[in-house]
C-alpha positions, 0 to 999 in steps of 0.5 A: 811788536818791534814796529810798535816800539819803533812807532813809539820812539818816533812819537817821543822824538817828535814830542820832544822836538816840537814841544807840546805848546807849539802844536795846535789843533789839527782838523781834517780838510773836510771839516774846514771846508764844510764849516767855511761853506756853511758860515758863508751860506748861512751867516745868520744861522750860527753864533758864538754859542756851541749848543745853539750851533749844534741845533742849527747844524742838525737842521741844515746837515745830516752828519754821519757820526756824532763825532763829525758833527761835533767837529764841524760845530766846533769849527763853525763856533771858532770861525764865528768867534774869530769873525766877531773879534775881527769886527770888534777891532777894525784898526788892528791887523786884518786879513790883508796885513798891517797898514803902512802909513809912515 
């Protein structure tokens, strides 16, 4: 009982210290690795639509649980959205950094 109270106090302090707005989504490394590999191998199979990506993933990968499958599909969808945004704005800051033309 005392251990759970101590855990809750630590969680409350962390929330106060970090603030809710500054914390992003946390994904396990396995989800990121599998998602990036799938997008690299099959770039034409995936799109920015989550539901279409669920169907495409079911054909390619045998996910052990529905939760894992949904996390992978969600990250694949996010990667495709970011990829599309970068392609639409080539003059902006890219993965290499800003261009110094001064």
